[in-house]
N, C-alpha and C positions, 0 to 999 in steps of 0.2 A: 625344145620343150613343147612348142605348139604342135609339131608333128606327133610327138608322143601322146598328147592329149587327143588329137584327132584319131589316132589308132585305137586308143582306149575307148573312145565313143563308138567307133565302128565295131570293135569287138563286143561291146555291151549291147549294141543294137542287134547284131547277128545272133548273139547268145540268147537274148530275150525272145527272138523269133522262134527258136527251136527248143525253148525251155520245156514246154508241155510235152512235146514229142519225146524228148529224152526222158522226161519223168515217167511217162506211161510205158515206154519201152523198158526202162529199168525195172518197173514193177512187174511187168510180164516176165522178164528174165529171172527175177528173184523167185517168182512162182515156179518157173520151169526148173530152177536150180534146186528148190526144195523138193519137187517131185523126183528129179533125177537122183538126188542124194539119198532119197528113201529107197528107190528101186535099185540103183547101181552102186551105191556107196559114194562117199565123198571124194575118193581118189580116182574115179573112173575118167576115161577120156571125154565122155559126154559132159560130165560136170566141169571139167577143165575148159572145155570149149565154151560153155555158158559163162564161166568166170571170165574168160578172155573177152567175151562180148560185153559183159558188164563193165570191165575196165575200159573198153573202147568207148562206151558211153560217157563214163566219168572223165576220162583223160582226152577226149576229142579236142582238137585245137579250137579255141573259142572264136577266132577270127574267120574261120572258114565255114562255108555252107555245110550243114550237117547232112551226112549220108545215112539214111535210116537203115537199121538192121532188119526191121520188120515192115517193109513197104506193103501197100495194098496189092500192088502188082509187081512181080519181080523185075529187077533192072535188066534191060536188054543191052545197054551201052557197056562195052568191054572196059573202057577207061574208068568208068565209075566203079565197076566191080573190082578191077585191079587196084584202084586207089584204096578202096575199102579194105581189101585183103592185106595190102601193104601196111595200112595203119593198124589193123588188128594184130598183125605179126610183130610190128615194131613196138607197140605198146606192151604186148605179151612178153617180148624179150626184155624190155626195161623193167617190168614187174619181176620177172625171174631173176634178173641181175641185182635187184634190190634198189634200183634207181628210183622206182615209183612204188608206192605202197599198194598192196592188193586191196582194191576197193570192194571186191565182192565179199569180203569177210566182215566189213564193219559199216559200210555206208548206210544201208537201209535197215539192217538187222538191229543195230543199237537204237535207232530212232523209234522203232516199232516194237521193241522187246520180243523179237521173233527168234526162236531157236531153230537153226537149220540142221544142227547135228546133234 
């Protein structure tokens, strides 16, 4: 029980540290999704890639250090890039299988009354 409480506190602390970064990245990606859906349609590969990135932000493990999708300088460390790509792929697979809900359809849009399509 004590270990469980300690892990919850650690997860909350790490999550709070990256809360604003995740918030702003999500807003930027929703803007990109809106632009891409107007230009390419809602079923294009570009919009699907943006949707996968939004799901990555929403479903990123809370206890781990967040790896930004839109860093100021591109990552040069191969392990960071590989870990990020693996997480994006695994979360996308879980969304496609129905294990996780697609957050790109309802997370920000319903709160802001924004019509993407």
